[in-house]
C-alpha positions, -999 to +999 in steps of 0.1 A: +000+001+001+030+026+011+041+015-024+019+021-045+008+062-024+054+067-033+045+063-068+011+078-073+033+109-055+057+105-077+041+098-105+019+134-096+054+154-093+062+145-129+036+150-147+034+184-128+067+196-134+066+179-165+029+205-169+052+238-159+078+226-183+054+229-212+037+257-203+074+278-198+083+266-234+048+278-245+043+311-223+079+319-211+093+349-225+119+343-249+142+366-251+168+382-220+153+403-194+164+422-167+158+410-133+158+438-107+157+413-080+187+395-094+203+424-102+214+403-132+194+394-169+175+365-174+183+336-198+164+339-231+151+306-249+184+294-263+190+290-305+185+256-314+211+242-337+233+211-345+263+229-326+248+240-296+233+203-294+265+190-303+289+208-276+258+208-249+255+242-252+213+238-263+205+217-233+227+241-206+207+270-224+177+256-217+180+248-177+190+285-172+157+294-200+131+272-174+150+284-145+148+317-146+112+320-159+101+302-135+062+319-115+065+337-092+105+337-093+107+374-084+090+364-052+104+331-041+139+346-049+125+373-023+114+352+002+146+328-002+171+359+007+151+367+036+154+334+049+192+333+044+194+368+056+181+354+091+203+322+092+233+349+082+245+324+056+265+334+024+266+318-009+300+296-004+305+306-045+300+341-035+272+338-064+243+346-044+232+368-008+255+396-001+242+402+032+261+395+065+256+410+093+277+412+122+266+397+154+258+361+130+298+366+114+306+371+156+283+340+165+300+317+136+339+327+155+330+316+189+313+284+174+344+277+155+364+280+188+339+254+205+318+276+226+297+304+229+301+330+252+277+352+267+298+384+265+326+385+237+359+390+251+382+419+239+404+410+212+439+428+207+448+422+173+490+410+167+514+434+159+524+432+115+552+448+100+542+473+078+549+470+036+586+474+030+576+477-010+548+484-018+535+520-017+510+532+010+484+556-001+481+589+020+445+590+039+417+596+018+407+634+027+372+639+035+353+657+007+335+690+022+301+687+020+278+695-011+242+692-018+230+659-036+220+679-071+259+677-084+271+702-109+307+697-125+331+724-109+361+725-131+373+694-157+388+663-150+420+657-135+449+647-159+450+615-173+484+594-164+511+597-187+510+572-217+533+542-214+544+526-244+542+490-237+569+469-226+584+437-237+594+418-202+574+404-177+581+410-142+601+386-127+581+371-096+604+378-061+608+346-034+599+354-004+595+337+033+554+332+040+566+312+070+556+342+092+522+347+075+491+341+100+454+340+105+447+377+097+417+397+112+389+425+104+379+440+142+347+466+146+364+490+179+334+500+200+326+536+219+343+519+250+377+508+233+366+470+232+376+459+204+355+434+187+365+406+155+342+408+130+365+386+108+386+361+108+409+352+075+426+316+080+465+317+067+458+289+045+430+316+025+457+344+027+480+327+013+462+316-016+451+349-019+486+358-021+490+336-050+464+343-070+469+380-072+510+375-083+498+352-108+477+379-124+511+404-118+534+378-136+504+383-165+509+416-171+537+438-186+564+453-160+547+486-152+515+463-148+496+468-112+467+443-094+449+458-067+427+439-046+399+460-028+372+443-005+344+465+012+331+452+037+288+446+040+264+472+052+255+457+084+291+461+092+292+494+080+263+507+098+279+503+134+301+535+120+269+550+106+245+546+142+284+557+159+281+526+185+316+522+164+343+543+168+364+526+143+373+496+123+401+481+105+429+449+098+459+431+093+446+414+063+460+444+037+495+445+056+501+409+053+490+406+013+514+442+007+543+425+027+540+393+009+525+393-024+549+403-058+556+441-065+534+460-085+502+440-063+484+460-039+452+456-020+436+489-002+423+493+026+388+499+016+382+507+058+414+536+055+388+547+030+359+550+043+361+550+080+364+595+080+335+600+057+314+572+077+319+589+111+317+620+095+276+610+081+283+612+044+262+584+026+287+555+020+258+525+020+221+523+011+198+521+036+177+498+013+197+479-007+226+460+003+256+473-018+280+504-017+269+539-032+291+552-062+308+582-038+324+548-015+333+531-048+347+567-059+364+574-027+381+538-028+393+543-067+409+571-053+430+555-022+440+531-051+450+556-078+472+579-054+494+544-047+506+549-086+514+588-078+478+600-102+458+629-086+425+616-083+396+636-092+372+645-062+338+628-062+321+662-068+336+671-094+311+644-116+284+647-130+252+629-119+213+619-126+203+621-091+170+605-081+160+610-048+130+581-044+151+548-050+151+520-034+169+486-036+177+450-028+157+450+009+123+464-008+121+430-028+093+413-026+082+430+009+051+454-005+046+470+031+085+481+028+084+513+010+055+524+035+076+521+063+112+533+050+120+560+034+138+558+002+178+568-007+189+589-027+209+576-058+236+594-076+237+577-111+273+591-131+271+610-160+302+603-182+325+630-193+323+623-234+306+591-248+316+555-238+309+528-263+303+495-247+302+458-257+292+426-243+314+398-257+303+363-260+320+330-260+313+324-292+333+357-299+302+380-310+296+411-298+264+433-289+260+468-273+264+470-234+264+508-223+285+518-194+258+535-177+220+539-178+209+577-167+173+568-171+172+538-144+161+545-111+184+515-097+214+496-089+212+483-128+217+516-133+255+508-135+269+489-162+227+478-165+238+452-139+257+422-139+263+404-173+289+373-183+309+365-194+330+398-208+327+431-212+345+458-227+341+499-224+360+522-251+362+554-234+380+576-262+409+588-228+441+588-247+460+576-218+471+548-234+467+524-207+440+492-204+424+478-174+409+447-163+382+446-135+371+411-119+347+416-090+307+405-083+281+430-084+299+458-061+321+464-092+293+481-111+294+510-097+333+516-094+340+505-126+320+544-143+349+559-126+379+545-143+365+559-174+386+592-163+418+573-162+420+547-189+412+542-226+398+507-226+380+492-195+373+448-195+352+437-171+343+401-159+325+379-130+340+347-125+308+337-099+290+301-112+259+328-123+278+346-149+312+324-161+310+295-172+347+283-171+336+247-193+327+271-226+353+292-221+371+303-252+398+321-238+416+317-203+418+353-186+454+355-196+454+347-231+423+375-234+446+399-212+469+396-233+451+402-264+436+429-254+468+447-236+452+452-206+483+468-182+464+464-149+439+441-128+415+455-101+400+428-078+369+445-064+350+419-045+326+420-010+336+397+016+312+375+006+332+371-028+365+375-013+396+361+001+375+339+023+352+331-009+369+294-014+354+283-050+354+318-059+393+318-056+403+287-069+385+297-101+408+326-104+441+306-111+414+277-124+408+303-148+439+321-153 
């Protein structure tokens, strides 16, 4: 009797799934479309050809089409994100949920130690030697208070001097890594107590150093590799609400000391700490991303390490929206009645930028850098699109860069248009980059396109502690 009931249930489930598949094939949206909930393009119906069937791309594309056209998908995604947020379980591959509250992280750290203390003990980080070969940026100045409507008062700062592409590659420097240990990221409370937020295990730090050095070895002699790891809104809110007076850690100093020349990890904490304490809006309140202002401050800290005098944020022109609601409001009809909207400043490029999305077969379609008519985080690059994008800025700097990042990189990339002639972008997370069907390795792509500098802009959901993504960065190189 039990077997018969199980058979009936399985049969009914198969019929239901088959009917759902048939419905999607007949009535699902055939063309790719934007998803504001997931900040990406949903898959359209794949092209059916003999070649696509032989290579297996048709079936994988069909699976993506059926998944992305599931009825009530946005509602299901929003509910899943809400569950993940309550459980504080970031995607181990860095491809999905991007919110990581401090309290959950502290609890995780305590569990790693085998106990859950009622009061978190004070923590004193171990001193780390300052980098010897890597330039340290000057402290980021606090911009003068401005209104939300921005009008440029001056033209762009001089672009970096063009540099002829060298024919030699850098020679890696052998460094003794035996002294590398665990690294930490901490918050300092008002009472002086130091609270650990993240621990970066030694093996993860060493792997990050290997990744950065490997990319540096693929660049010209005057090339650079930069890593910036923006903390989450849940961490930054402690400085925004005044409950903490500072944040920082030793990860950046460690990576800078033990990486090859030309590799530099900028401290996002140093770049944003004082502006946060001064009340500048570095993170949205209705969205999990940082703001364009925070991205610009981080880039400017990076540029100073190269001796470039960066443009102040307020020298750019923006389209300003004062009624922006982001990812926190997805699937919650009551949210907008309770919470105030954010102000969204969408960068208006100084000159027209030509953008292209590049597919694995080498074909290209136009993909704008900025959508000034979007009151959404998707205004920046149109969201995350794979596998490659190229932006031609018209700036005569003689340099090209590659940005490898998660969605936090989307509002960072447009500010590079003042400094680079060509900007290349990719996101190696599993939803956007399929290494199994890659036409080029990343190193080949960089060589073919004359990339001089590489920027890794990876939030803490996709950064040093994201083992799967960091392994892919080497695998795809």
